[in-house]
C-alpha positions as CSV (number, residue, x, y, z in Angstrom):
1,X,94.6,91.1,129.3
2,X,95.7,87.7,129.1
3,X,98.7,88.9,126.5
4,X,99.9,91.8,128.9
5,X,100.3,89.5,131.6
6,X,101.6,86.9,129.5
7,X,104.1,89.3,128.2
8,X,105.1,90.7,131.6
9,X,105.3,87.2,132.7
10,X,108.0,86.9,129.9
11,X,109.8,89.8,131.0
12,X,108.2,92.0,128.2
13,X,107.4,94.7,129.1
14,X,103.6,95.6,128.5
15,X,102.6,96.9,125.4
16,X,101.0,100.6,125.1
17,X,97.4,101.0,124.9
18,X,96.2,101.2,121.2
19,X,95.7,105.5,121.1
20,X,98.9,105.6,122.4
21,X,101.1,103.4,119.8
22,X,103.2,105.4,117.8
23,X,101.9,105.1,113.4
24,X,104.7,103.6,111.0
25,X,106.7,106.2,109.3
26,X,105.2,104.4,105.9
27,X,102.0,103.8,105.0
28,X,99.5,100.9,107.1
29,X,100.0,97.6,104.4
30,X,103.5,98.7,102.5
31,X,107.2,98.1,102.5
32,X,109.0,100.4,104.8
33,X,110.2,102.8,100.8
34,X,114.1,102.6,100.7
35,X,116.3,105.6,102.8
36,X,117.1,107.3,99.8
37,X,113.2,108.2,99.5
38,X,112.7,109.8,102.8
39,X,111.3,112.8,103.0
40,X,110.4,113.2,99.0
41,X,107.7,114.9,97.9
42,X,106.2,111.2,95.9
43,X,103.1,111.0,93.8
44,X,100.9,108.0,93.9
45,X,102.0,107.7,90.6
46,X,105.5,107.3,91.6
47,X,104.3,104.9,94.9
48,X,102.8,103.0,92.9
49,X,105.7,102.0,90.3
50,X,108.4,102.1,92.9
51,X,105.9,99.1,95.7
52,X,106.0,96.7,92.0
53,X,109.6,97.5,91.8
54,X,110.2,96.1,95.3
55,X,107.4,93.9,95.0
56,X,109.3,91.8,91.6
57,X,112.7,92.2,93.4
58,X,111.8,90.0,96.4
59,X,111.3,86.2,96.1
60,X,115.7,86.8,94.4
61,X,116.4,88.5,97.4
62,X,114.5,86.1,99.6
63,X,117.0,83.2,97.4
64,X,119.8,85.2,97.9
65,X,119.0,85.8,102.2
66,X,118.2,81.8,102.7
67,X,121.5,81.1,100.4
68,X,123.2,83.3,103.3
69,X,121.8,81.9,105.8
70,X,122.5,78.4,104.6
71,X,126.0,78.5,103.7
72,X,126.8,80.5,107.0
73,X,125.5,77.8,109.4
74,X,127.9,75.3,106.8
75,X,130.8,77.5,108.4
76,X,129.3,77.3,111.5
77,X,128.7,73.3,111.1
78,X,132.1,72.7,109.8
79,X,134.1,75.5,112.1
80,X,132.6,73.1,115.8
81,X,133.6,70.0,113.9
82,X,135.7,67.8,115.0
83,X,137.8,67.8,111.5
84,X,138.3,71.0,110.2
85,X,138.7,70.9,105.7
86,X,139.6,74.5,104.8
87,X,139.1,73.1,100.8
88,X,135.8,72.7,102.8
89,X,135.1,76.5,104.0
90,X,137.1,78.1,100.5
91,X,134.0,76.0,98.7
92,X,131.6,77.6,101.1
93,X,133.1,80.9,101.4
94,X,133.3,81.7,97.4
95,X,129.8,80.2,98.2
96,X,129.1,83.1,100.6
97,X,130.8,85.5,99.1
98,X,128.9,84.7,95.6
99,X,125.4,85.4,97.5
100,X,126.0,88.0,99.4
101,X,127.8,89.6,95.9
102,X,124.3,88.8,93.8
103,X,121.8,91.0,96.9
104,X,124.6,93.3,96.4
105,X,124.1,93.9,92.4
106,X,119.8,92.9,93.3
107,X,120.1,95.8,95.3
108,X,121.7,98.3,93.3
109,X,119.7,97.1,90.5
110,X,116.4,98.6,92.4
111,X,117.9,101.3,92.9
112,X,119.3,102.0,90.1
113,X,115.6,102.2,88.4
114,X,114.0,104.0,91.2
115,X,116.0,107.2,90.9
116,X,114.9,106.5,86.9
117,X,111.3,107.2,88.3
118,X,112.2,110.8,90.6
119,X,112.6,114.0,89.4
120,X,115.2,115.9,88.4
121,X,114.1,118.2,91.4
122,X,113.7,114.8,93.5
123,X,117.2,113.5,92.9
124,X,118.8,116.0,93.9
125,X,116.8,116.1,97.2
126,X,118.0,112.4,97.6
127,X,121.4,112.8,96.8
128,X,121.0,115.2,99.8
129,X,119.9,112.0,102.2
130,X,122.3,110.3,101.7
131,X,125.6,112.7,101.7
132,X,123.1,113.6,105.4
133,X,123.2,109.6,106.6
134,X,126.9,109.6,104.8
135,X,127.8,112.4,106.7
136,X,126.4,110.8,110.1
137,X,128.3,108.0,110.5
138,X,132.6,107.9,109.8
139,X,134.5,105.8,107.5
140,X,134.1,102.9,109.2
141,X,130.5,102.6,109.3
142,X,129.7,103.7,113.2
143,X,127.3,106.1,113.8
144,X,129.1,109.2,116.2
145,X,130.1,107.8,119.7
């Protein structure tokens, strides 16, 4: 009850009763699966291997996210500074681009490793799911209006 009162004081709606809460789209305690795996009937062994891959990738991805945040913070600090240095902006932009590129490489490698765990039929279903998701968004990556 105390939490309900506190959340209402902070302008947040109260949480639904426990019996009305919807379950997460993935088993409790597990990380969500990549979107291209949604709807696939994965074996327990496949789920275990996917978990291991995602878990092993986590420290490297976290490091890249931290690098991206740090570079953005520095760029924003420089943009608000009294002295502007084009050379410093280029250095930070290169640092940011490198961190983004590294995160793309890590994610792509992980997705490729996950696809190798799928059966040919599951890969076909994953490709169909990907095509449906791609078709939903316009050419600039926005959902339909």
